[in-house]
N, C-alpha and C positions, 0 to 999 in steps of 0.2 A: 360756762355753756357746759350742761350736762345731758347724758341721756343713758339710757338703763335698758339692759335687754334681760328678760326674764322667761324660763320655761320650768315646767314641773316634769315630774318623774315617778320612779318607783325604785325598788330595790332591784327589780330585774331590769330596769331601764332607767338608770339614774340621772336626776337632772344635772349632776355634776359633768355630764359628758358635755354640758355646752363649753367647758374648758379646752377640751380636745378640738371643738369646732373653731373656737376663736383663737387657739394655739396660745392660751395665757392661761397658766396656772391658776385655780382658784385659792391658792394658799397664800397667793404672793401679790403685794402690791407693786405693779410695775410703770416706770416713768418712761416717755417715749418724746425726743427732741422733734419738733415740728418748725418750720420756716417762720411760724409767727408765735411761737410760745412753747408750752410743754403740756403733752398728754398724759395723764395717768388713768391706769386701769386697775380695779379690785374690784373684789366681790363681797357686797354688803352680806349676801347669805349663800351659803354653799352646802347643800343638804341633798340628800337623796331625792326628797319629796319636792324640793325647791329650790332653784338656783337663780341668781341675778347677778349679771356682769354691770358694771358702770363704766362709762366714759367721761371722764372730767378735762374739760380743755382749758387751760389756763393761758388765755392770750395776753400778750405783751403789745400794749397799744402804741408805744414807740417802734417796736419792730415793725408793727403793723404799716406805719406811716412811712418807715424809711425803706421796707421793701415791697409794700404794695402800693397801690395808686390812691395814696393817702388824700389827695386833694378831692376826690370824688369827682373829677371831670374827665368828660370824654366817656365814650360806649364801654361799657363792662365796668366802671368805676362804681364803687357803692356811693348811694347819695346821701347816706349818713354822715359821711366825713365832710360835706358840704356844710354842716352844722358846727363841727368841731372835730379837731383832729384827735385829741387825747380823752376826751369825753365823750362816749357814744354807747351804743347799746351791742357793738360788736362781742365783747368779751362775754356776753350772755345770753344772747338769743343766737339760735341754732341757724345756721347759714352755711355758705360756701367754705368757710374756714372749718366747720365740723364735718362737711363732706370730705374734704380733703385730709382731714386727721383720720377718719374712717378708713381712707384709701393706704394711709402710711401704717395706722396700727394693726388694722384688721387684713391686710393684702392676702394673704393667703385665704384666709377665711372668704373672702369675696370671689377667690377662685374655686371655690369648693375642694381644696385641697386639705386633705388629712391624713396623711402616711400613716401615723399612729393607728386609727380607726378609719381604714377606707371605706367602709360602709355606711358610716355616720353622715356625710355631706349629702348623700343621695336621698336620705329621711326626712320629711316633715315631721316636727314635733312642735307641740303648744309654744306657742311664741306670743311674748306682749312686750311692745317697746313703748317707752314713755319719753316722751320731750316736754321739758316744763314751759318752754317758751320758744315759740317758734314765729318769726315775722310771717305773715301773710297778705303780702300787699296785693291788691286786687289790680291796681292801675287801669281800672276801667274794664278788667277780665273777671270780675265777680270774685274776690278776694275773702280771706276770713276762713270761718268753718266750712263753709261750702265749696270753698275750693279744695280743702283737704280732702272731703269727702268725694269730690270728682276725681282725685288723682289717684287715691289709695284703694276706694273700694272694688274699683273694675279689677283689681290685683287679688282678689280675696282678703281682703282685711274688712274686720269691722271697727269703724272708726269711731273715737269718741274725741271730739273736737270742741273745746270750750273757748269762748273768747275771753280775753283778761282785760277787766275794766281798768280804766285809765287811772281810777283811784276808787278803790273799795269805799272810802269814806265819802266819796260824792258821786252815788249813782248817776247824777243828772249827766254828768259829763260824758256819759256813754263808754263804750268798748275801745281800747286801743286796737293796733294792727298787729298785737300779738294772740297767739293762739295755745292752748294747753292740749297737747295731743296725746293719745294713748291709741295704739295698733294691737289689736289681738286677731290671731289665726292659729288653726290647725293643718293647714293645706300648705304655706309658703314655707320653703326652706330658708335656713338663715342665709346661705349665700345670695339668693335672690334677694331677700329682705334687706341685705346690706347694698347690693347693686342699684335697689329703688331707692333706699334713702340717700347714696350719694348721687344720684339724679334730680331726686325730688325736692330736696332741702334747698337747693339755690333756685329751683323753679318757684317754689312757695315765696322766697325771699325776692325775687324778682331782680335780683345783682349779684355780681360777683366781686371779690376782693383782689381780682388779678384780670389782667388783659384777657380776652377772649380771642386766641388766635385759631386758625384754621384746623389747628391739630386736634381742637376741643370737639369737632364732628367726629372723630374716630373715636375719642373717649366716648362720646355719648352713645355712639352705635354699639361699641364694647360693652358697657354697663346696661345698654338697654337690650342687648341679645335675648330673645325669647319673650319679650312683654312689651316693649316700645312699640314695635310694628303694629300691633293688634290693638294697642290701647285706644281708647275713643277720643282720648284729648292729647292724640300726639301732636298735633299741630300747635296746641298752648305749650306742651311741654318742651318740644323743640326750639319754639320761638322763645320762650323765657330763659332756657338753659343757655342759649347762645347769645344771651343778653340782646335779642332783636336785632343782631346782625343778619340782614336779609340775605346776602350772599350766602353766608354758611347755612342759614336756615333752608333755604331753597336747596342746596345740595344733600342736607342731611334728609330733607321730606323724600327728595327723589331716591335716595338709596333706602330709606326705609320702606318705601312703596315697593320697591323690586323686593325687599327682604318678604313683605306682606305678600306679594303674588308667588314667589318661589316656595314659601311656606304652603300657602294653599293648593298649590299644585304638586306639592313632595317632590320639589327640584331644588339643585344648587342655584343660587343667585347667578353663577356664570353661565349656567344655560338658559336662564331668562333673560339676561343682558348679553345677548349673543352675536352683537353688531361685531362684524369684521373690519377689514380695512376701511380706512375713511373714504376710500375713492367707490365709487359704483363698480361692479363686477366686471363692466364691459370696458373700463378704463385700466383695469388692474394688468391686463396682459398675462396675468398667470393662472395655471390650472389648479384647481382644487381637489384634493386627494379624497376619496372616500376611506373613512377607518374603517370600514367593515371590509372592504375588497381592496383597499388600495387603487381603485379606478379612479382616472382622472376625467372630469367633467369637460364640457366644451370650454376652452379657455376665457373666451371672452363672448360678447353679444355679436360683435364684428364677425367673430368666425363662424358664428351659427349662422348669420345671414350670408356669409360667403358661401358656405357649404349646401346652405338652401338653395342657393341659386346657380349653383354650378359653378361659382368663381375661386375655389380653393384649390385650384391645382397650382402647379409650379410653372416656371419659366417667364419669358419677357411678356408673352400676351397677356397673362394673368396678372402681370404687376403693372402692366399700362392700363387696364381696365378700370374705369373709375369703380371706387366702392359706392354700392347704394346704402339707403339707411339700414342700420343695426336693427336686430330684432327687438332690440329695448324701444328704440324709437319709433318703430312700427307700432309695437305694443302701446305707447302712449298716443299715438296719432289716433289709434282705433278707439282707447279710451276716451279720448277728448271729443270725437264724431260723436259717440255714445252719449255723454254728456249733452252735448249742443243739441242732440236729437231729443233729448229728453226736456229739454228748456229749463235745466237746472241752473240756479245762480248761487246756491248755497252750497258748497260741498265737502264733504268729510272724507279725506284720504285714510282710511284706515289700515294700519301696517305702512307707515309712510316712509320707512326706511330712512335714507339720505336725502329726502327731499326732491328727487329728480321730477317726478310728477307735479309736485306743487308749484316747482319753478315754469313749467310750462302753463300751468293753471292760472300763473301770475301775468303771463305775457298777454292773455285775453280778458279785456276788461268787463265782458258779461259775468265772470265769475267774482262776485262782490265781497263774499266770505269763503275762507278757506281754512278748514281745520285740518292738521296733520297729528295722528295718533299713531306711537308705537311704543311697546312695553321697553324697549332699549334707550336707557340714559344715553348711551354713547351715540346709537344713530341720531338722537334729535339732536344731539350737541354738534354731529357732523353737518346736520341738514340746516344747523342755525348758522354754521360758518359757510357752508356751501351757498345758502340764499343771500347771505351777508344781510339780514334783517336790519340790523342795526344802521346799515347805510343807505338802506333804500328811504325814499320820501315818505314822511309821516304817512300820509293818506295811502300810499302803497303798502306799507308795512302794516298798516291797520288791518288789511284784509286777510292777515295770516296769522294765525296762533298755532303753535306748537304744544300737544300735552302728552303726557307719560299716562297710559292705560295699557290694559289687558282686554282682547277682543271677546275672551270667553266669560267676561263680565258684564252687566246691563250697567249702562252709564248713561246718567241724565244729561250729560253735556252733548251726546250724540243726538238728542232729540231734535226736531225742527229743521233738519238740513233736506233740501230737496234731494240729494243724490248721495250715496256713499259709493266708495271704489275700493275693491279687494284685489289690488293688482299682487299677483303672484303670493299669494297669502296662504290660503286653505291648505295648498299642500305642506306647510310647515307645522302642522298641527296634528296629531296623533288623532285618528279616525273617531276613538270613543269622545273626544273632546269636539268634535265638528258641531254635534246638536248644539252645545252651549253656545256658540259664535253664531249659529243660525238664529236662536232665538234673541240673542243679545242685539243682532243688526235687524234682521226681518221682523222680529216681534216686537221688541221693547223701542228700539230708535224709530223704524220703521219710516227711513224716507220714501218719497215718491218714486225714486229709480235706484236699482243696485247694479254696479257694473262688477263683476267677477271674472279675472282672467287667472290660468293655470295652464301648466304645460300638457300637450297632446302626447302620452306615453308611447302611441304608435310611432310617433315620428322619431323616437330616439335611434331606431335603425338607422338614419341615415345620417347620425354623427358618428364620423370616421374613428374618432378617439373614446367611443365609450362602450364600453363592452357590453356585451347583450345581457339583458335583466338589470342592470345598473340603471340609476336615477341621475338626473343632470346635476345633482347639488347635494352634497353631503347631509345636510339638513334637511331635505324632502322626506316627509314621513310617508308618503305615497304618491305616486303619478297615475292619472287617470286616462283611458282612452277615451274617444268621443263618445262611444256608447254609453259609458259609465259615468262621465260628465254629465251628458244629456240626461240621465235617468235620476242622477242627484238635482239637476237643476229643475226637472220637472216635480219631482219631489217636494222640494222646500218651495217652489211656487204656489202649489196646490195646498200646501200646509198653511201658507201666510198671505193667501188672497193676492197673489202677483200673476202677472203672464210673464212669459220669458222667451227671448228669442236668442239662437246659438249663432256664431259669427266664428270665421278661422280667423288667424292675424298671422300674417308672413305669408311667404310663397306656398302654395297648396301644391302638393304632390298628389297624383292620382291616385296611388294605393293606400298613402297612409295619411293623406290631410296636410292641414298646415301646422307648424311647429307649437302654436299657441294657439288656445280656445278661449272664447269670450262669451260670456252670459249677460244679457242686457234684461234685468228683471223690471217690469214697472207695474205699479200698482194696478190693480184689477178694478179698484173702486176708493173711494175717498177715505183717508186715514180713519176719518171718525165713523166710517160705516165697516170697519173689517172685521168686526165682533166675532161673527162667524168662523171666518178663517184662523182669527187669532186663538179661538177655542178651539178648534180642532188641532192648531199647533200644540197648543198647551197639554191637551189629552195625551198626544204622542210623546212631549218631551219632558211631562212631569212638572211639578210647581218650579217656579223660577224665583228665587230670592232676588232681591234688588242690590245686594252688596256682596254676596258670595257665589263663587262659581258654580256653575251646574256640574259639577264633578262625578254627579253619580250617573248622569246620562250614560247611555251605551249606544252605540252605533244603529240604526235602524237596520231591520233584516234585510231590506232591499237596499241598503247601502252597498255599492260597489266593492269588490275586494281586490282592487287594484292595487293597492300598496300597503303592506304591511310595515310598521315602524323599522327604520334600518338600526 
């Protein structure tokens, strides 16, 4: 099994710097023990103008059978061993064996570490990587040279992939499953190149010589950092790297999607996947502290309701008085009433959190299809546990689907629903990001009805534990007054061809209104006839891509200034 890495240079920038990057001296032949044989590193040429490092992996078939899954049975075992344990292509064709050897021999180079010349790893230099024999098994997924191009070209490589004939003396026999590969680039760093080969060699082979355990997900994401999340073939790569173990593939894809969304929004993954306790806020009984001010929010929705109705006092009378529905319960009731009024049967809960509203929708048979969308994987996992979907009757469970997604992206999965719900969602977005959500929901998905709820900032003065000027939750980027929310709702309705009705939710105070405000948007005309409204919206919001967030949008000049990001 053989691989070479070549580069070019000059007297001022010698090609022999490759030795510093690989941590292997060009003047020496070095040998390294691996679990299935020996790896040899040597330099066929080492001049200022041109330098080539070669890795020769000498596989011991006996060791491979004894230490690996030599019978080829089970998921993750190499199918080649089903034919013969001791005579096969593993010593010659680049596969997961070579990937493991790369990690063993070039570990520091893959990390981009070079203490002797710290400036070198960050520099891209001309690279040419040659692999004389690589299995490119399609397995129904389009193998051969075409697959090599699909995997490497999006990463900045010029790809030369040539199918190797079964027998050059008998061309009529056709091509084998092996491909001769040469990769060239002037923009890819060596560390990135090695990480990409570590992932993609087993992907091309479609098999591994060892059992694929859950920790392989972490290895994949670590090696794919910076390039895999945005790769157009990331689903194929993930599936084949993890030997088609579907539970691991699903976990990896969820984490990759989070990484992609976080990178697009220039945020940390932890900021995107920011689900908190597995229980809803109203059940935790804890207060949440604001990192900016140290202020505490209303501890529970029950506490909100008690204060709102004047039952928050102390003493026996207050204790004996039966507690009414919490504000969260009143909010869900108001949303359900609005959905029934709209005649919706197919509902998308956008920003579904831990599935409280979905649970209520399931109780009403009129809602035949329910989609819950949230950017947080942890929230979706909590929703799945809370709803106990796996225990529901088949017909009942078929009504619900949970999906990961960001609401600032247009998403084809959201089209065709009768209604969409944004329950306490918009206040969690920075104001400059709000137009992207508006277009994704009202412009691209365009359900017949949209229900939006958000806190009424005026009511905050009624919270005894909430200092003046604070918001109710540490993650709220803003909270609007009734006038501000009304102005936003009217603007969105006019831009996208909807009518809108505003309603209070919870007990109303004569001075400051209700604690929550609700807007029910309904299409002013059939979806097929809204061209004029959509054109108006697009002229305001700018061009909207189908796969990228509308990050360049800024808040409309008329957008209320009720809340700066905290």
